[in-house]
N, C-alpha and C positions, 0 to 999 in steps of 0.2 A: 512320272510324266514330266518330260523336259520341255522347257519353254524358252523362246528367244526374246531377249530384252529389246526394247525399241531403240532405234539409232539415237534418238535425242537423249535418252537416259545414259547411254554410253558416253556421249559427248559431254553431258553434264558431269558424269563421274570423273572424267579426265580433267575437266575444268576445276572441279573442287580439289582434286589431288594437286594440281599445279599451283593453284592460288594459295594453298596452305603452306607452301615451302618457305616463304620469306615474308617478313614484315616490312622490308624496304620498298621503295618506289618500284613498281613492277616494270620490267623491260620486256616489251612485247616481242616475241620471236618473229622472224621473217616468215612470210607465208610459204608453207611447204607445197610446192607445185608438183612434187613427185608422188605424193601419196594419193591413192585412189579416193574419189569422193564416196561419201556414205551411200550405200546401195539401198534402193527401195526393196524391202523384203517381199517375198512371194506371199500370196494370199494364204496359202496353206501353212506357212511358217509363222507368220505374225500378222493376222488380219487387221488388228488395231493399227499397226505401223503401216501396213499396205494401204489402207484407206486414208489414213491421216498423214501420210508421208510428207507432203508439202507443208502442212501446218506444223508438224513436229520438228522439221528441219529448218524452217524459215521463220517460224513464229518467235515472238519475244515475250518474256515475262516482264510486266511493269516493274519499275525499279523498287516500288514499295511493297511488292508481293513476293511470296515464295512459290506461288502456283498461279496458273491462269488457264481457264478452260471454258467450255460451252456455257456453264452456269454463271461464270463470272461475266461473260459477254452479255448474257440475258440481264444480269444485274446492272451492268453499265448502260445498256440501252434503255432500261427502265428508268434509271436515274436521270438520263437526258430528257426523257418524256415527262417525268415528274417535275423537273426544273421548269420546263415550258408551262406545264399545268399550274404550278404555283405562281409563276409570273402572271399568268392570265387571271388567276383569282385575286392577286394583289392589285392589279391594274383596274379592275372594274368594281363598281358598286353592286353589291349583291344583297338580297333580302336577308333580314336578320334570321339567325339560326339555321340558315342553309349551310351545307358543307362548304360551298364556295366562300361564303362570308367568314366562316371559322378559319379556313386555311389562310385566306388573305389577311385576316386580322392578326393571327398568331405570328405569321411571317413578318409583318410590319412591326409588331411589338418587339419581336426578338431583335430586329435590326436597330431599333431606337434605343441605343445604349444609354443616352442621356436620361431618358425616362426611366429606364431600368435602375440606373444609379440613384435617381431621385426617390424612387419607391423603396429602394434598399431591401432589407430583409424583414421589414415590419410584419409582413403577413405570416412569417414563421415564428415570430417572437412569442406569441401567446403559448404555443406548445413547448417551446424551448424553456420559457419561464416556469411552466407547470412541471416539466421534468426536473428542472434544477431545484425546485422547492420541495420535492419529495423527500421525506425524512424516514419513510419506511417502504418496504417492498410492496405492501398493500396499496400505498399511495401511488407507487410507480405503476402497478398494474392498472389502476384507474387512468393514469396519464397515457399509458400505452393504448388503452381503449379509445381515448380521445384522438390519439395520433392515427389510429386505424380508421375511425368513423369520420373524422373531420379533415384529415390530411391524406387518407388513402395509402398509408404506408405502414410497414411493420418492422419489428426487430426480432425479439425472441419468440413471439407467438404469431405465426403466419398461417392464418386460417384460409380455407378454401371450401367451396361447395361444389360437389360433383356427384354423378351417379354412383350408387353403391356397386362395388365390383361384383357382388354375388346376386344382386337384384337391381338391374339398371333402370327399373321403373321408379326407383326411389332416389331422391337427392339426399346426400349425407353431408354433415359438417366434418371437415377433415383438418386436423392440425398437421400441416406440412412441416418440412425442415425449415429451420429459422433462416432469416435474411442474412446472407453472408456477403452482401455488397458485390455480387457477381462472381464470387470465388467458389470453385468446387472443393470438395473435401481433399482431393489429391493435391491441391495447391498448398495445403497446410502439411500434409503427412508425407508427401514425396518430394516436395520442393520447398524453397523458402519464399516463394511468390506470395502465398496467402498471408503469411505473417507480415511480410514487407508491405503488402497492399493495405491491410487493415491498420498496421501501425502508422503508415503515412496518412491514411484518411482520418484516423482518429486525431493524430497530432494536428493536421490541417484544420479539422473541425474545431478543436479546442482553441487553436490560435485565432481562427476567424471569430470565435466567440470571446476573444480578448483574454484568454488565459495566457499567463506568461510562458515563454518558450520552455524553460526548465520544467515547470509543473506539467505542461502539456506533454512533454517528452516522457516524463515519468509515468503519468497516467496512461499514456498510450501503450507503454510496455505492459502495464497491468491488464489492459484490455486484450492485448495480443496473447498474453498467457492464458487468460480465460477462454478466448475463442479457440485457441489451439487445443486446449483440453476437451472442449465440447466437440471439436472436429475429430479428434482421435476416437471419441465414443460413437461417432456417427457411422452408419452403414456405408460401405464403399459404393461409389457411383455405379459400378457394374450391376448393382442390384436394384437400380431405380425403377425398373419395369417388372420386378419380381413381386407379384401380388402377395404371395404367401409370406414374404418377409416384411411387407409394408402394410398389410391389412390387419389391424388390431381394433376390433369394435369394442369400445369401452362404454360402460354405463357411467352416469354422473358420479356414482359412488367409487367406481374404479378409477375414474379420472381424478377424483380427490385424493385417492391413495397414491397415484403416480406423482402428482404435484403436491406433496405433503407439506411443503414449506409456504404454500399460499392458499388462500381461500378460493377454490375453483368456482364456486357459485358466484362470487364477486367477479371473477375473471370473465365468465360467460356473460354476466350482466354488463360489465364494462364494455364488452365488445358487442353487446346487444344481440346475443344469440340465445334463442329459446329452443332447447333440444334436450331429450332424455338420453341420447346416445351420440357418440361421435367416434370417428376413426382416427387413431394415432398412427401417423406414417412411419415414425422412427422412434420406437420406445427407448432405446439406449440413449439417443440424443436428448430426449425429453427428461430422462432420469438425470443426466449430467446438468442440464439447464436448471432442474429443480435444486440440485446441490448448490448451485451458485445463487439461487434466489433467497439470500439471507442478508440481513443488515450489514454483515461483515463485508460483503461484496457490493454494497449499494452503489458506491462511487463508480466501479467498473460497469455495472449494469446501466446506470444513467449515462455514462459516457458513450457506451456502445449504442444506446437508443438514439442519442444525439447524432452519432456518426451515421447510422442508417438513415435518419431523417435528412441530413445534409447531403449524403450521397445520392439519395433518390431525387433530390431537387437541385443537385449541383449544376446541371446544364441550364436551369432557369434562373439561377441567382444572378445578381448584377455582376458585370465583368470583374469588378474589383474583388469580389468574393469567389467567383467561379474560377478565376485564374489560379486559385490555390488548389483546386480540385481537378481541373481539366486543362489541357494544353490549348491556349488561345492564340490566334494570329491576328495581326492588325490590318492586313491588306483588305481592300474592298472585295476582291474576288473571293478570298478565303472566308470573309464574314458572310458573304452571300451564300457560299457553299455550306457553311456551318448552320445558317438559318434554315436552309432547305432540309438539311439532315434533321434538324430539330423538329421541323414541322412533320417530316415523314415519320419520325419516332413518336411524337406526341399525339398526332392526329392520324395515325396509320390507318385506322378503319375508314375515317371520313375521306382522307385523300385517296385511299385505296379504292373506294367506291367510285369516286370521280374518275379515277384512272380506269377502273373496270368498265364504266359506261362507254369509254372511248375504245377500249380494246375488244370487248365482247360484242362485236357486231353480229348482226343476224347471220351473215355468211360464216363467220367463225364458229358460232354456236351450233349451226346446223352440221358443219363438218365435224366438230368435236363430239357432238351427241351421236352422230353416225359411227364414229370411231369407237365410242364407248359401247354402243350396242353390239358392234362386231366383236369387241374384246370379251364382253359378257357372254355372247353366244358361243364363242370359241372356248372359253373357260368352262362353260356348262357342258359342252360336248366332251372335253377332255376329262372332266370329272366322271361323266356317265360311262366313258369308255375305259376308265382307269382299271388296270389289273390289280392294283394294290388295295383298292377299297371294296368293302363288302357292299351289298345292296343297301343295307341300313345306313352306312356312312355316306354313300353316294346321295341318298335322299336327303340326309341332314346337310351335307355340304352344298348341294344344289339349293336347298332352302336358305342357307346362309348367304350364298351368292346373290340370290334373288332379293334378299332382305337388306343388302348393303345400300346405304344412302350415299349417293354421289353428289357432292357439293361442288359445282363447277362455276368458276368466275368470281362472283361476289354475292353477298346477301342482299336480296331486294327488300327485306323487312327490317333491316337495321335502323335504329333510331338512336341518336347520341343521348347518353344518360346524363348530360350536362349542358350548360349554356355558356357561351363566351360573351364577356362584357366588353364592348368596343371602347377604345380610348375616349371617344367623344362622350361616352356615358360614364366615364370615370374608371374604366378598367385598366389593369396593368398586367404584364406578362406573368409574374409570379402568382398573383391572385387567381388568374385564369388557369394556370397549370394546377394549382391546388384544387380548383373546382373540377378540373378534368379527372385528377386522381381520385377525388372524393366520389364523383359520379360513377366512375368505373367500379370502384370498390363496393359502393352501395348496391349497384346493379347486380354484381356477383352475389352479394350477401342475400339479396331478395330471393334468390333461387332456392334457398332452404325451405321456403314455404310454398314452392311451386313444384309441379310435376316435372320429372326429368324430361328433357327435350332432346331427342336424337338429332335434330336438325341444327344443332349448335356448331358454328364454324370454329375449327381449331386453329385457323391461320387467317391473317389479314390478306386482302387481295394483292398486296405488294410484297409478299414473302416469297422469295425465289426458292421454292421447295414444294413438296406435296407430302401428304401424310395419311396413313391409315390409323384410325383410333379403334383398337380392339374392344375397348370398354363400351362403345356405342355402335360398333360395326358401321363406321362411316369412312369414306374416302374424300379428302378435300384437295381440290386442284385450284389454287388461287388464280386470279385473273392474269397475273404476269406470266404464268405458264402457258397462257393462250395468246400471248403477244407474238408479234411477227418474228422476233428473235428466237422464239421457241417452237412456234406452231404456225406454219404458213400454208394455207390451202393451195397456193401456187406450186408448192413442192411436189404435190401429188399425194395421193392417198397412202401409198406404200412406204415412201420415205418418211412421211409423218408418223406412220405406225412404228417405224424403227426408232424414232426420236421421242416425241411426246407419248406415243403409244406404249413405248417401253416403260415410261414413268407411270402411266396410269395402270398398266397391267402389273407392274411391280407392286404398287400400293394395293391393288385389288387382291393380289395373291398373298399379301401379308395376312389376310384373313385366314390363311391355311398354312402359315409358316410354322417354325418350331415353337413360337409363342402364341400366334393367333389361333391355332387349332384348339387351344385350351378354352376358348370362349364360344358360347353358343350364338345363334343367329341374332339375338338381341344384345349381345355384348356382355352377358353375364358370365363370370368366370366359373367354368364347370368342366374340370379335367376329365370327368367320367362320361361326358356326353358322346364320345367316340368309344365303340366297344373295344374290349381288351385285345382281341386279335389284331384289329386294325392299328391300335396303338403300338403293338409290338412290331408290326411291319413298318410303321412310320419311324420308329426308333432305329430300325436297321437302315432306313433311307437316310436319316439324319447322321448316323455314324459314317455312312458311306460318303455323304457330302462333306462332312468335317474332314475326313481323311483325304478326299479329293483336293480340297483347297489347301490343306496343310502341306501338301507336296508340290504346290504351285510356287515357283520361285520368281522373284523380281530381281533384275540386275544380276541374275545367275548366282545370287548370294542369299537374299532374304526370303524367308518363307512367310506366307500368310498364316495368321492364327485362325485355323478353321473353326475352332470353338467360339472364339470371340465374334466372328463374322457370320455365324451359322444362319441366323434368321434372315439376314439381308441376302446372303448367297442363295438361299432357297427361293426367296422372292424374285431374285434375278433369273434364276434357272426357269422357274415356272412362268415368268413374264415372257421370256423369249420363246418358250415352248408354246405359249398361248398365242403370241403374235404370228409365229411361223405356221401355226395350224389354220390360219385364215385363208391361205391360198396355196395352190399346188403349182402355180405358174413360176417357172424358174426366173424369169425377168423380174417379176414382182417380188419374189423372195430375195433376189439380189438387191433390189432397192431397199427392202426392209433391213437386210444385214448391213448395207452401207449406212443407213440411218442409225442403226445401233452403234456402229463404230464412231460415227460423227458425234452422236449424242454425248459420248463420254470422253471426247478428245480433250486432253489437258497437258499443259506444260508444267513440269515440276522440277524443283531442285531436289537433289538426292535426300538431303536432310528432311525435307517435307514428307517424302515418301516413307522414310524410316519412322518418322513420328506418327504418320497415319497408320502404319502397320502395328505400332504399339498401342494406339489409343482408339482408333476409329472402328466402329462396328461394321462399316462398309469396307469391302475390298477395294484396292486402288483401281483407277480407271481402266488400265490395260486388262486386268483380270475380269472386270465387269463386261468385257467384250470377248477376249480370247478364251477364258476359262468356260464361259457360258456357251459360246459357239462350238467349242470342242465337244460339248455334250448335246448338241443340236443336230439330229440326223439330217435335216434338210440342208444344212450348211455343207455337208459332205457331198450331197448330190449336186448342189449348185456349182461348187468350185472343184468338183472331182478330186476330193482330198484322198491321198494315198497314205499307206502305212509309213512311207519314207518322209512324209511331211511332219514338221515339228509340232503342229497342232493336233496331229492324229491321236485319238484316244480309242482304244478297242471298244466295240459296242457294249461288252459286258461291264465296262468301267464307266460308261457314261451315266450321268445322273438324270433320271427321269422322275420329276416330281409327280407328274400325272401318268 
């Protein structure tokens, strides 16, 4: 299947080739008035370029980015709205413990650098001193428990509470992968970035704690060596969502055998967990951590625990300390911007709900819920009419669709699990951030004694994204995705279907993608719930989809990795099939398809696209339009696509998920 690259990517490719020729001051060539201007492609040759022609040829990527598209615009517009909202909260007196009061107080406290310097790091010194005094690994385990319970942060033992993958009515204690200060395994094993980041952070932490430079440097090297070995033993990131590789239910006796170098009863007691069983997320990583939990490595263990602590609190430290961990600027404008980013990150749920109350108007919610109903009705019809599914699977899939919980906007039931102490009552920024971390951690910890709740939000209202969670069969659409930059009732029903409707239908169809179909209607992992014949037919569909995308080229050079992107591609194909099934009217379908193309409009430098092809589970933007529409029958009817058009795909080669 041959595809035509967009004009903008061609232009970018030429720019990259030209600029790489010399390190000298560039001499700009005279404008060539003889060459023909870039031509707008025909709809049947490159629909993505056809609809987005003006944007792709005239748009500009911001100087500090390698890409910019629709979702970046949504983010930018939200940040402007949040800035105004934070200013409003900071300017008015609000009742104690309201979200407005919390936002205003944290914003003012962040900007008061004199007060932050005066408070210093005293609030962290008790746990720093406790870690430093540890003379055995057992004492360190106790200190790590305090670090978790009182300061809400972790290092080697990162516990979580979530529904059991095989029985989602039960919450289980899970030992997740250790805290790596924001670094993925591949940062250590495929690049030098992980080692450099950890080395720098450890050295900066020790220097900030008044360890002399030479000693700090040497100790940092030992920490890097330890973390590198642990990361080599860690499962690759591509398996993060593979339950069979990450679900290991251990009894307390088994847990003791896994961590033979420590007393695991004391470990659970130190973290205040009462349980007879727990899930180990990565056994090989745990085994390697156990090897290091000896007195011989106590110094490295302590140093890394301190690094995790200071990393997690780096943005809340006084500027004289945080300068060592983060890039700080002195201008008033930059300080205000930093303060607002800090508030958005620290109080993301509280600020997000305030934002959601403004965005999720009655008009917006009525329109969004109608769209959701139309999409569900369409998907139900497609399932029932599917030639691939048996009657048994149709019944099961319809039941699963009807059992999806859709969380739109923001939680009306959320209550902050912490309190903010105002300056007038003796509060300071660092102590308040500790209270926030502690409150969030204890709130999560309490779930172990509670019944699993499928109505748990997976995203904050200000996260520019949407998500399907197969473990509880829920779709979360945050408030920002209902903002005017993303969803505008004035656009009309069908254009919105092509834009936000694509996003919602995509997440909804993840329930039936190459991963989601393995989970039953309650989110329990049950690969056998679909009968064997239907599984075999679905495998043929997956193989066909993988091959279809593996032959799709970008820049006439690069192939998409069909296996890496399989689940996302199936969700894309099913989403547009679902949307296009809502109407037979050609004008309305045209609006839908135009919305689809505009939704994924993006400017990219070539290197960004190449990196995405290597790492991202999503196909690049152009493919999320052209490859999908090439498999959509209604697209051929609306635009009279012929065999001579470059987007033409023979009917027998089109991918029909339903």
